[in-house]
C-alpha positions in Angstrom: 0.0 0.1 0.2 3.1 2.5 1.0 4.4 1.9 -2.8 1.3 2.6 -4.9 0.6 5.9 -2.9 4.5 7.0 -3.4 3.4 6.4 -6.9 0.1 8.2 -6.5 -0.3 12.1 -7.7 -1.7 12.9 -4.7 -2.8 11.1 -0.8 -4.9 8.3 -0.9 -6.0 6.2 2.0 -8.3 2.9 -0.2 -9.8 1.1 2.5 -9.3 -1.7 -0.5 -7.4 -2.2 -3.8 -8.7 -5.1 -6.2 -7.0 -6.1 -9.8 -9.3 -7.2 -12.3 -6.8 -9.9 -14.1 -6.4 -7.9 -17.1 -4.1 -5.4 -16.1 -5.9 -3.0 -13.9 -6.4 -1.8 -10.0 -8.6 -0.4 -8.4 -8.3 1.3 -5.2 -11.1 2.7 -2.8 -10.3 5.7 -1.1 -13.6 5.9 1.4 -15.0 9.5 2.3 -11.4 10.5 3.1 -10.5 11.4 -0.2 -14.1 10.6 -2.0 -12.0 9.0 -5.0 -11.5 5.6 -6.7 -8.0 5.8 -8.0 -7.1 3.3 -11.2 -3.5 2.3 -11.9 -1.7 0.3 -14.3 -0.7 -2.8 -12.8 2.5 -3.7 -15.1 4.1 0.0 -14.5 2.4 0.3 -10.7 1.3 3.6 -12.4 -1.8 5.8 -11.5 -4.1 6.6 -14.6 -7.3 8.0 -13.2 -8.8 9.8 -10.3 -12.7 9.8 -10.3 -14.9 11.4 -7.6 -17.7 9.6 -5.9 -20.1 11.9 -7.2 -22.5 11.0 -9.9 -25.7 11.4 -10.6 -27.9 9.8 -8.6 -31.2 10.7 -10.1 -31.7 6.5 -11.0 -32.0 5.9 -7.2 -34.5 9.0 -7.0 -31.7 11.6 -5.4 -31.7 14.8 -7.7 -29.2 16.5 -5.3 -25.6 16.6 -5.3 -24.0 14.5 -3.1 -21.1 12.3 -2.6 -20.6 8.5 -1.9 -17.9 7.1 0.5 -16.2 3.6 -1.6 -15.4 0.7 0.5 -15.1 -2.5 -1.7 -15.0 -3.4 -5.2 -15.6 -6.4 -7.5 -14.5 -6.6 -11.0 -16.5 -8.5 -13.7 -15.4 -11.6 -15.0 -14.1 -9.6 -18.0 -12.2 -7.2 -16.2 -14.5 -4.2 -18.0 -16.7 -3.0 -15.3 -16.2 -2.8 -11.2 -18.9 -2.3 -8.9 -17.6 0.2 -6.0 -19.9 -0.3 -2.6 -20.2 3.1 -0.9 -20.5 3.3 3.1 -22.3 6.3 2.9 -24.1 8.7 0.5 -22.5 11.6 2.2 -24.7 14.7 2.6 -28.0 12.5 3.1 -29.6 11.7 6.7 -27.2 10.9 9.8 -23.6 10.5 9.6 -23.1 6.6 9.0 -20.5 4.7 11.3 -19.9 0.6 12.3 -22.0 1.1 15.5 -25.6 2.0 13.5 -26.1 4.5 16.5 -27.7 6.2 14.2 -30.5 3.9 13.2 -32.6 4.3 10.8 -31.7 8.5 10.9 -28.6 6.8 8.5 -30.2 6.7 4.9 -29.6 3.6 2.6 -26.6 4.0 0.5 -25.7 2.6 -3.4 -23.4 0.6 -5.3 -22.0 2.2 -7.9 -20.5 0.0 -11.4 -17.4 1.9 -12.9 -16.5 1.5 -16.7 -13.2 1.0 -18.0 -14.4 1.9 -21.3 -15.9 4.9 -20.4 -13.6 5.8 -17.8 -16.8 6.9 -15.6 -19.4 5.5 -13.3 -22.0 4.1 -15.3 -24.5 2.6 -13.2 -26.3 3.3 -10.1 -28.2 0.8 -7.4 -29.9 1.3 -4.5 -29.1 -1.4 -1.7 -29.3 -1.4 1.6 -27.5 1.1 5.1 -23.5 1.2 5.0 -23.3 -1.5 2.2 -20.1 -2.8 2.7 -18.3 -6.4 1.7 -19.2 -7.0 -2.8 -18.9 -10.0 -4.5 -20.5 -11.4 -8.1 -21.4 -15.2 -8.2 -19.5 -17.3 -10.9 -21.5 -16.7 -13.7 -21.7 -12.8 -13.3 -25.5 -12.6 -13.0 -26.2 -11.5 -9.6 -24.1 -8.6 -7.3 -24.4 -9.6 -3.8 -23.8 -7.0 -1.4 -23.3 -7.2 2.4 -25.8 -4.3 4.6 -23.8 -3.5 7.5 -26.3 -1.4 9.5 -29.3 -3.6 8.0 -28.4 -6.9 8.9 -28.6 -8.4 5.4 -28.0 -9.2 2.2 -29.0 -7.7 -0.9 -29.2 -9.4 -4.2 -28.5 -7.4 -7.4 -29.4 -8.8 -11.0 -26.8 -7.2 -13.1 -28.8 -7.2 -16.7 -31.5 -4.9 -14.7 -29.2 -3.4 -12.0 -31.6 -3.7 -9.8 -31.7 -4.9 -6.4 -34.1 -8.5 -6.6 -34.0 -9.8 -3.1 -33.0 -8.8 0.5 -31.9 -11.6 2.6 -32.3 -11.0 6.8 -28.7 -12.5 8.3 -26.8 -11.4 11.9 -25.6 -8.5 13.7 -22.9 -6.9 10.6 -22.4 -9.0 8.0 -19.6 -8.3 5.7 -17.5 -11.0 3.6 -19.2 -13.1 1.0 -18.3 -15.8 -0.8 -20.3 -17.9 -3.6 -20.1 -21.9 -4.5 -20.0 -22.3 -8.0 -23.8 -24.2 -8.4 -24.1 -19.6 -8.0 -26.7 -19.9 -6.0 -25.2 -21.3 -2.3 -23.6 -18.8 -0.6 -21.7 -17.8 2.7 -21.4 -14.5 4.5 -20.0 -13.6 7.9 -22.0 -11.7 10.2 -18.7 -10.0 11.9 -20.6 -9.0 15.0 -23.0 -12.4 15.5 -19.8 -14.4 15.8 -21.0 -16.5 13.0 -21.2 -17.7 9.1 -24.5 -18.2 7.2 -25.4 -20.2 4.5 -27.8 -18.4 1.9 -29.6 -19.7 -0.9 -30.0 -17.1 -3.4 -32.2 -19.0 -5.3 -35.2 -19.6 -2.6 -33.8 -16.5 -0.4 -33.4 -18.9 2.8 -30.9 -18.0 5.3 -29.0 -20.5 8.2 -26.6 -20.5 10.7 -23.7 -22.6 9.2 -21.2 -22.4 11.7 -20.5 -20.2 15.1 -16.5 -19.4 14.8 -14.0 -17.1 17.3 -14.6 -13.3 17.8 -15.6 -11.3 14.6 -15.0 -13.2 11.4 -14.3 -10.4 8.7 -13.4 -12.0 5.4 -14.1 -15.6 3.5 -12.0 -17.4 1.6 -13.0 -20.3 -0.6 -11.0 -23.0 -2.2 -12.2 -24.1 -5.8 
């Protein structure tokens, strides 16, 4: 991370850095910079700095607000990246990890970045304080863990609409999906649990109890 920061034109504060497997890196700089930054993976040079301000009219917001880019997932072809926005800064109560403002914290969004357009090309409304984002192996469904809503958003990537919101437990985060494209595991970080979710039926169940605060999941192919 320090190496990336030393090459960037100006400060960065990345919450996550994700490679697309096709020569590009995206860094998500939260509300501390209100940007995402793109890099050439080979030269490790900054190629773009993009603001988290965009047209939100697709989700019924007709005023200028900022996002807060936190996590990203690239599509399989490496042409687009979905980026969760921790909050829509300027709407409702300020988001924070203890969710103390309750429903005063407004629903947020996931933006899609287009590598061809060099800009945001979709905005998808999800729950409050979306954190981790993942795609099913077939890239047909985008999954978003909504931290303050204790839920999992299931988004149809063809329509760019949330089609289902599945209840989980206290502070969901990491997500992995099996090759069947409908069995998903999600950490409930503050509940010390891992949930098994059926994306087809919308049913969820505790798969196992864990040690303190499981954050991330990695699956063995």
